[in-house]
C-alpha positions in Angstrom: 87.6 61.4 63.4 85.8 62.5 66.4 87.6 63.4 69.7 85.6 62.9 72.9 86.4 63.5 76.5 84.7 61.2 79.1 85.1 62.7 82.8 84.5 60.4 86.1 86.0 61.6 89.0 83.6 59.9 91.8 84.3 56.8 93.8 85.5 53.2 92.6 81.9 51.9 92.3 80.5 54.8 90.4 83.5 54.4 87.9 82.8 51.0 87.5 79.3 51.5 86.9 80.0 53.9 84.2 81.4 51.4 82.0 78.5 50.6 79.9 78.2 54.4 79.2 81.5 54.1 77.9 80.7 51.0 75.6 77.8 53.0 74.2 80.1 55.7 73.6 82.4 53.7 71.8 79.2 51.8 69.7 78.2 55.3 68.7 81.6 56.5 67.3 83.5 53.3 66.6 86.3 55.2 65.0 86.6 57.9 67.4 89.3 58.8 70.1 87.9 58.5 73.5 90.0 59.7 76.3 88.8 58.9 79.9 89.6 61.1 82.9 89.5 59.3 86.3 90.8 59.3 89.7 94.0 58.0 90.0 93.2 54.9 92.0 91.3 53.9 89.3 93.8 54.3 86.3 95.0 50.7 85.9 91.1 49.5 86.3 90.0 52.1 83.5 92.6 50.7 81.1 91.1 47.5 81.3 88.3 49.0 79.1 88.7 48.2 75.3 86.5 51.1 74.2 89.2 53.6 75.7 92.2 54.8 73.8 93.8 56.7 76.4 93.3 57.0 80.4 94.3 60.3 82.3 94.3 60.9 86.0 93.6 63.0 88.4 94.7 62.9 91.8 93.5 65.1 94.6 96.2 67.4 96.2 98.2 67.0 93.2 99.3 69.3 90.4 97.5 67.1 87.6 99.4 68.8 84.6 98.5 66.2 82.0 94.7 66.6 83.3 94.7 70.2 82.9 97.1 70.2 79.5 94.6 67.6 78.1 91.5 69.4 78.6 93.0 72.9 77.5 94.9 71.2 74.4 92.5 68.9 73.5 90.3 70.2 70.6 87.4 67.9 71.7 84.2 67.6 70.0 82.5 66.1 72.8 83.1 66.4 76.4 80.5 64.2 78.7 81.0 64.9 82.5 79.6 62.1 84.6 81.0 63.8 87.8 79.2 66.9 88.3 81.3 68.8 90.3 82.9 72.6 90.7 86.0 70.7 89.8 84.8 68.6 86.8 82.7 71.8 85.5 85.8 73.7 85.4 87.8 71.0 83.1 84.3 70.9 81.0 84.5 74.6 80.6 88.4 74.4 79.9 87.8 71.8 77.1 86.0 74.2 74.8 84.3 71.0 73.2 81.6 71.7 70.7 79.1 69.6 72.9 79.5 70.0 76.7 76.9 67.6 78.3 76.2 67.2 82.2 73.6 66.7 84.7 70.6 69.3 85.2 70.3 68.1 88.7 74.2 69.0 89.2 74.3 72.1 87.6 72.1 74.7 89.5 75.4 77.0 90.8 78.0 78.7 90.1 80.4 77.8 87.1 78.3 74.7 86.6 75.7 77.2 85.2 78.0 78.0 82.6 80.1 75.2 81.6 77.6 72.9 79.7 76.0 73.4 76.1 73.3 70.9 77.1 72.0 69.3 80.2 70.5 65.8 81.0 67.2 65.8 82.7 67.5 62.2 84.0 67.2 61.5 87.8 69.5 59.4 89.8 66.6 58.4 92.2 64.4 56.9 89.5 67.1 55.5 87.9 69.6 52.1 88.4 73.3 54.1 88.1 73.9 52.6 84.9 70.8 54.0 83.3 71.7 57.0 85.1 75.2 57.3 83.5 73.9 55.9 79.6 71.4 58.7 80.0 73.9 61.4 79.6 75.4 59.5 76.4 71.7 59.7 75.2 71.4 63.3 75.9 74.5 63.8 73.5 72.3 62.4 70.8 74.6 59.7 69.7 73.4 56.5 68.4 70.9 54.3 69.5 73.3 52.1 71.8 73.5 55.1 74.2 69.4 55.6 74.7 68.4 55.4 78.2 67.5 51.8 79.6 64.8 51.0 81.6 65.2 49.2 84.8 64.2 45.8 83.6 66.7 43.3 84.9 69.1 42.2 82.7 71.0 42.6 79.4 74.0 43.8 77.9 73.7 47.3 78.6 74.0 46.4 82.2 77.6 45.6 82.0 80.6 46.8 80.4 83.5 44.5 79.0 86.4 44.8 81.1 89.5 43.1 79.6 92.0 41.7 82.2 95.8 41.8 80.8 97.7 38.7 80.3 100.2 39.3 83.0 97.6 39.8 85.7 95.7 36.6 84.5 99.1 35.0 85.3 99.6 36.9 88.8 96.4 36.0 89.5 96.9 32.5 88.9 100.2 32.4 90.7 98.0 33.7 94.0 95.9 30.7 93.7 98.3 27.8 93.0 100.5 29.1 95.9 98.2 27.7 98.4 97.2 24.9 96.0 94.0 25.8 94.8 93.4 24.8 90.8 89.8 24.5 90.5 86.2 25.9 91.5 86.2 28.2 94.1 84.3 31.1 95.8 85.2 34.8 96.7 83.7 36.1 99.8 84.5 40.1 100.3 82.5 41.4 103.4 84.1 44.9 103.3 82.8 48.1 102.3 83.6 52.0 102.5 80.5 52.6 105.2 80.5 50.9 108.2 76.6 50.8 108.3 77.0 48.5 105.0 79.0 45.6 107.3 77.3 42.3 107.8 77.9 40.5 111.2 81.4 39.1 111.2 80.0 35.8 113.1 77.2 35.3 110.2 79.8 35.7 107.5 81.8 32.7 109.5 78.9 30.5 109.4 78.5 30.9 105.3 81.8 30.4 104.4 81.9 27.1 106.7 78.7 26.1 104.4 80.5 27.0 101.2 83.3 24.6 102.2 81.5 21.9 104.1 77.9 22.0 101.9 79.3 22.9 98.7 82.7 21.7 98.7 83.5 25.5 97.4 86.9 26.5 98.7 86.8 30.1 99.6 89.4 32.9 98.7 88.8 36.1 101.1 89.7 39.5 99.9 89.0 43.1 100.7 91.7 45.9 101.3 92.4 44.8 105.0 92.7 48.3 106.4 90.6 51.2 107.4 87.1 49.9 108.4 87.9 47.0 106.9 90.6 45.7 109.0 88.8 45.0 112.8 85.8 43.2 110.9 88.5 41.0 108.9 90.3 40.2 111.8 87.2 39.2 114.0 86.2 37.2 111.1 89.5 35.2 110.7 89.7 34.7 114.7 85.8 32.9 114.0 87.0 30.5 110.8 86.6 26.7 111.7 87.5 26.1 108.2 90.2 27.0 106.0 90.1 30.0 103.5 92.8 31.3 101.0 93.2 34.8 102.4 93.9 37.5 99.6 93.0 40.5 101.8 95.1 43.5 101.5 97.3 41.5 98.6 95.4 42.4 95.2 95.4 45.6 93.2 92.0 46.4 91.6 92.6 44.8 88.2 94.1 41.3 90.0 90.5 41.5 91.9 89.1 41.8 88.7 91.2 38.7 87.4 90.3 36.7 90.2 86.4 37.7 90.1 86.7 36.5 86.3 87.7 32.8 87.6 85.6 32.4 90.4 82.2 30.4 90.8 80.4 32.8 92.7 81.0 36.0 94.6 78.9 36.6 98.1 79.4 40.2 99.8 77.7 43.5 100.4 77.2 46.6 98.2 80.5 47.3 97.0 82.9 48.0 93.9 83.9 44.4 94.3 80.2 43.2 93.6 79.9 46.0 91.1 82.7 44.2 89.4 81.6 41.0 89.5 78.3 42.4 88.0 80.2 43.9 85.0 81.2 40.2 84.4 77.9 38.8 84.9 79.5 36.6 87.5 76.8 34.6 89.6 76.5 36.5 93.0 74.5 37.1 96.3 74.6 40.5 97.3 73.4 41.7 100.7 71.5 45.3 101.0 70.5 47.4 103.8 71.3 51.1 104.4 71.4 51.2 100.4 68.7 50.5 97.6 69.2 47.9 95.5 67.1 49.5 92.8 70.5 52.0 92.2 73.2 49.8 92.3 72.4 45.9 92.2 73.5 43.5 89.3 70.8 42.7 87.1 71.9 39.7 85.4 69.9 36.3 86.1 72.3 34.9 88.3 72.5 37.8 90.5 70.8 37.4 93.9 69.7 40.2 96.0 68.9 39.9 99.8 67.9 42.5 102.0 65.9 42.7 105.4 62.3 43.2 103.8 62.1 39.2 102.8 63.8 35.7 103.7 64.2 34.9 99.9 65.9 36.8 97.1 64.2 39.9 96.6 62.6 40.6 92.8 60.8 43.5 92.7 62.8 47.1 93.2 61.5 50.4 93.4 63.4 53.5 93.8 61.8 54.5 97.3 63.5 52.3 99.3 64.1 52.7 103.2 67.6 52.3 105.1 67.3 49.2 107.0 69.8 47.1 109.2 72.1 44.4 107.9 71.8 42.3 111.2 68.1 41.9 110.2 69.5 39.7 107.2 69.7 36.0 108.6 72.5 33.4 107.7 69.5 31.1 106.7 68.5 33.6 104.0 72.0 33.7 102.9 72.5 29.6 102.8 69.1 29.5 101.4 70.2 31.6 98.1 73.4 29.4 97.8 71.4 26.5 97.4 69.2 28.2 95.0 72.1 29.0 92.8 74.4 25.9 93.6 72.6 22.4 95.0 74.5 21.0 98.1 77.1 18.1 97.0 
């Protein structure tokens, strides 16, 4: 029996794209005890990974007694640090694992120089984020399931197995039944954590109208409903000319996962919701501008990427992308992508 500690304390999107690496560790050690240390905000979502035996949480500014005691008393065989910060390097050091693996890119100073027994030389600029995390698993010299994957589009290595708890499925079904939604539907998730990644509110209103009128797809609107999203969502709702099921601010991460698992298609900008849809291989149309889809896009065959570079979905991606403004993506480009996924009814 091996005991393996995995540390991922970055943002929600980074955590979601670590799921295939967690799967690779489980494939390499089917009988190992795998413990995943994550930020408190993603704990419930982390518990939806069947490959993980236990989830330990870390809250910024908290005492984090469980996290520190688990690291110190764990008797770990392997510790993989997907985070690369001073905080995670300290946890790695305290774990005293026989194998302590981190990224060479993040190990250049202070405690990080001493924390690891081996470093992964993968380049975050040259790899999709999923492959960057898989490369760390490969550095641990696990089985072939953890080898570095090339950026070639689709395949199970690009996805992680999130399992929605039955009670959460029931909750999601209840939220859909209340407004009378029982069949096919589309999700529109316009929100994101960075202002420059938002698309124009009036264009989302037009896309929602097209989904409703041209494709006969009821629309479920999702999002956090606060912070940067709040003014955009308020403006969008005022512009809507067709009904929507508004679940903004009403869903936990796991409930959002359940809802995405049920949808026909999801549309949004580069965000954690689109990463969740990628892990489930759901049809999606994702809009990218200031971020490079080479590093962050879904890579299954029914995932379409729209950028300001061209009117049709982009199919060739390079690591040397330039930041562009979201307003350069037209409404017609999104509607055309919708027609390629689902012919109008």
